[in-house]
Each structure stands twice: as C-alpha cells, then as structure tokens.
N, C-alpha and C positions, 0 to 999 in steps of 0.2 A: 340628017342633022344629028350632032351628038347629043347625048343625054346627059344631065348632071344629077347624081344621086347624094342626097345628102343624109348621112346618118345621125339623127338628131335624138338627143338623150330625152327630151320632153315628148316629143310627137311621133316617135318612130322614124319612118323613112319618107323623105319628100322627094319626088323625083321630077324632072324639069326637062321640057325639050327647048333647046335654045335656039335663038335666033340671033341675027347680027343687030346691033343697037346697044343702047345703054339701059340698064335697069333705072326706071324713075327714081330710085333711091340713091343711085351712085354709079359709079364706072366700074365697079368690080363686084360680081363677075358680069358678063355681056348679058343682055336682055334675053327674055324666053318668052314663047307664046302660048303655052299652057303650063299649068301647074297642078300636079296631082298630089294629094296627100294620101299615102298608103298608111292606114292603121296598123296596129298590133294584131287586130283580127283579120286582115288581108284585104279589107275593104277599101275601095278607092272614091275619093270625093275631089271632083274636078272644079278648079276655079280659073279665072282670067288672070293675065299679068297686068291688069290695069291696076295703078297704086290706089290702094283705098276703097276697091270696088267691093271688096268682100274679105271677111276674115281669112279664109283660105289663102287668098292671094298675099295679103298683108304677112301671114304666117311665113309664108314660102319666100317672099322677098327678103323679110327681115332675117331668116336663117341664111340665106345665100348672102346678104350684105354684111352680117356681122361674123360669118364663119363660124357658126356655133360649134363645129366640129369639122374635121378634115373632109373635104369632098374632092371627088375627082370625075373625070369624064370615063365613064366606062359603058360598053355595050351590055344589052341585056337586061335583066330583071335585077332590081336591088336585091340585096340579101335582106332577110328578116331580121328585126330586132328581136333580142333573145328574150324580151317577156312573152313573145309568142301571141296566143290567143287567150292567154288567161285573163286578160283584162275584163272580158264579158262576165267573168266569175268573182267581180268584187275588185277588179283593179290589179289583181296580185299575179305577177307572171313568175314563170319558172325560174329556179335559181340556176345560172348557168354552171357547168362542169368545172373541175378543179383547176384546168391552166389558167382561167381568167383569174381565180382567186390568186393564184400563186404569183401571177404577173405584177400585183401590187407592189411588191418588194418595198426597199426603203423609201421610194417616192412618196407612197401613200403615207408612211409613217412619220417622215421627217418633217421638222417645223419648217414651214415655208419661208422663203426670202420674202423681203419687203414687196408688199403687194401693187401692181400697177393700178392706177386709179384713173378715172375722169372726173374732174370735179367742176362744178357751177358755182362760182364764186357768188357772195351776196353782193346786192347792189350798193348796200351800205356797210354800217360798222359790223363785223363779224362778232356775234355774241352766242351763237349756237350751231350745232352740227347735226347733220342727218346722214347716216350711212345707208345705202340702198344696195341690198345684195341681189344680183341676178340669179335666175334660175339655171338648171343644169344645161351646161353645152354653150351657154351664153358668154357675154363678156360685159365688163361694166360700161363700156363704150355702146354696146349693143342695147343694153338696158336704158341707157340715156336716150339713145336715137328712137327707141320703141316709144317711150313716154313722150319725147318731143313730138313724133308722129301724131300720137293720140291728141296731145293738147294743142299742136300746131306751134310750140314753142317749148323751150326748156321749163322744167319744174324747178322754179327760181323764186327766191325770197330776198326781202331787203335785209335781213340780218342772219339768216342761215346760210352756210355752206353746205352743199350737197355734193356727197362723195359716193361715186360708183366704184368700187374696187372690182377686180377681176381674180376670180379664183385662178389657181394654178393648175395646169394640165396635169392629170394623173390617169392612171389606168381605172376605167370605171365598169364594175361588173354587169350592171344591166345591159351595157353594150359589147359585151363578151370581152372585156379587157381593153378595148381600143381607148385611146387617150381623150380625155375630154376635160374642159374647163368647169369642174364641179367643186363644190365645198368640202364634200366628204364622199367616201364610197358608200354604197348601198349593196346589200345581198341581192335584194329585188326590190322592185317599186310596190311597196304593200305595207300595210300599217300593222300586221301581226307576225312579224319575224323580227329577229335581233338587230339592234343598231349596230353599226360599224364603227364602235366607240373610240378606237385607236385614231381613225382618220378624223372624226369630229373633233376629238380633244387637241389634235395636232392643229387643226385649223383654227380653233378658238385660240390657240396661242398667237397665231399670225394675226387674227383680227384684234386681240388684246393690244398688239403694237400698234395698230392703226388708232385704237382709241386712245392709247397713251400718247401719240403724237398730237391729239387735238388738245388734250390736258396741256401738254408742254406749250401750247399755242395758246393757252389761257382760257381754254373753255372748260367749264366746270362738268363733271360727269353727269349731273343732273340737269344739263343743258345739251345732252346728246341723245338722240333717238337712233335705233337701229331696226331695220326691217328688211323685208324683201319678198320676191315672187317666187312661188314655189319651193325648191330646195332652199333658196334664199332665206324664205321665211322660217323653215325649220332650223336653218343654221342661227337664224337671229335669235330664236327661242332658247336655244342651247346656251349661246353666248350670255344671254342677258340672265336668264333665271338661274344658272348654274354658276356664273362667274362674275356678273357684272349687275348685282341686283339694285345699285344705285344709278343706273341710268333713267333717262326721263321718261322712257316708254318703249314699247316694241310694237311692231305692225307686221302682220303676217298675212300675205295675198296669195290665195289657192294654195295654202300650205297645211301641213300636218306634222303630227309627233306619232311615233309608233306607240303601241297600246302599252308596253313597259318601257317606256323612255326613261332615260336617265335624268331628263327634266323632272319628271313626276317623282322619281326617288329623291332628288335633292330636294324638291319642295316640301316632302313629307317630313323632312328635318329642318325645314327653315322656320325661323321665328321673327323676321325682320319685315319691314315694308318691301312691297314688291312692285316694279313698275308695271303701269297700266298696258293691256294688251287690245290693239285695234285688229280686228280680223275681218276680211271680206272673201267670200267664195261664191262662185257660179253653181247653180243648181243642175246645170248640164256638164258639168266637168267629168270628162271620162277618163282622165288620166289619175288625178287627185279627187277622189270622189267626195262629194259634199258631205257624205256621212262622216268622213274621216275627218274633216275640219270642224263639223260639229262635235264630234267626240271630243277632239282635241280642246275644243272650247269648254265643254261640259267638265273635262277633268281639271283645266287649270283653274276654273272658278271653283271647284271643290277644294283645291288646294291653297284657295285665298289670294288669286290673281283677281283684280278688277278686270273683266273681260268682255268685250262687246263683239258680236258676230253680224256682220251686215250681208245680207242675202242677196244674190243679183239672179232673177230668175233667167232661164235659158242662156246664161254666159256659160261657154265652155272653159277651157284651161286658157284664159286670155286675161288681158286687162281691158277695162273699157273707161272712156271719159267721165262717166258718172262716178266710178269707182275711184279713180285718181283724184277728181274734185272732192270727193268726200274725204279722201286720205289728206289732202292739202289742208282741210278745214281743221281736222284733227291735229295735224302737224303745228298749225298756229296757234290752237288752243294749248298744246303740251309746252310749246317754245315760243312764248309771246315775246313781243319787242321788249326790250328792257329799257328803262329811262338812264340816261347818260349819268355817269357819277359826277359827284361835286366838281372834283378836280379835272374834268375832262372838258 
C-alpha cells in the first residue's frame, strides 16, 4: 500500500499507511489504517485512524483533510523537518542554510492580496466581529473545522461574526523553504532568535485591510477581537499591540513572542490604553514550550497589558474543549450583546 507523507509546519512529519475508503472527516484524501507521528527528535508515536479516538489520530486526520502543506505519495522514509533534534534542548531547531533564506524573494515581502476567509455569520444582528488566525501550515477553513470537531458545532454567537482568514502561501524557512500557509517567516522555531520583521509587517498590512472591511460594515474597532492558535496568536499580538491598540482584545492559544520582539519595543514607547490579552497554554507543549508562553505573559504585563494566562496540565500543542469553552466565555464578556438603538 502507498504511504502519504505530510510535511507539517507545527508537528514535523506525519506519515500514513493508506487503505481504500473514506476518512471519517471527509472524502479527500482516502482513509488510512495507521497513523504515525514522527517528531523532530526522530521518535515515532502510533495512533489509529478512528476519528476522535486519540489526539494523534485527530491531528493526523486534520492535517490530511485541511492539506496544511503539500503532501504526496512517496516510497521510503519521509525527510526530516529542518528543525532536527534541537527541540529537546528547549524547542529551538537549527537555522537552515542560505538557499532557503534566499528563496523567500518578493513573495515573502510583498503586501498580500485580499485574504481568503471562512465565515460563521451571527444568528442575529451583527454588532461585533472576531478574527481567528490559524497556526502555521493550516487554513482558515481547517481551523474552523478543527474547532467544530472539538465542540461538535461551529463556534457561533448571536451577534458576533467569526472570521477565519487563510494566510497566503510563502516559502517557510523551518521547512527548508517549502511553501506553506504561514502568517510570517521564521529563521527558526525558537524564542531567542531575531524576528523576521519584514514578513510580519507585510502581513500586518494585509490583516489591517480585513479589520478595515469590518469597520466599513459598521463595526467599531472596540467591537473587534483578534487572536489565534500558535503562530496565529503571535501574529495577533503583533497586529494589535503595534498597530491596532484600540481593538477590544487579543487572545493567544499556545503562542509566544520572541525575547526581543518588536511588540515589546513598541510597548516601551506606548502611553495609551491597551487591549486585554487572554492567553492559554498546555504544560506538555513540546513545540511551543509553556515557559515561552509564560515569559511572553510576564513581559506584556510588565509593559502595561492586562494579561491572563490559563494553564492546561498535560495538554500538548493542541486545543481542548475546556480551553475553547473558556475562550468563548471571555469573548462574550469582551463583546456583549448590544441593546438595539432607538431608531431600529
């Protein structure tokens, strides 16, 4: 039987033995009988293909369904992700050699076109908006499907429109320059290296267009929340704390900022009120270490941000139902239902 190898920006290499039939989550690609997750340290963890049976299985199926990155049927062993075995020494992988960096080219720097998006419309009158940014290699539709799988329904509200945009495909250095849907490039997945500020700022311009679209639709900026999972949370913190400090709030799930982040530099010069930060992180996260999220929280607090950090014991680089329910409660607190105006 052929094998499918998926180069995944967040989790390393996922590899599958395929069989005839359908994946429990959809028709593409075909079902599979075993699901091995090969981590950056070379270790293998095996799960089954039964939907929802365990986290490994869910991660494998979601990676296939949403096509986080290009996958192909190839024989033999999957190639190792570029971050190698470095994650055991604090999560930091080696920086790839020059060619990957050179291949960024104009694509990584140019202001992106209008972002594709998956939208959950409010059940009633639209008076607020929520922008959820996916993790590296995922899509807006994939993030929405993941949350829907966890909750057994869409994350939906009476008055809040939920927008899941998709990052444009760009060369991604931690994947040796392979194209992936990422909000910005990184030199490596680590908290003590420089930020790739050019690609971050380029994406901030694209996401500003999305915010402006909501404003044009009559939604005040203090009625807009932005946040995301993993890289999406990092992107949201850059966008809000550097460029849109009048948003209602920010959320960051399993996310971090680099030690010398441009966010910290901007906040050192800031004297205005700042959006509240809602942060969640699993203590067993092996990709984005809990200590990175904790340090981010402490730094932002020291710079005047009202920030909470919700800890989830034994949670890896994943979302959980308890976490999403807690997030939903915070969202409704920040964006309460507005009373209809007198002339409505």
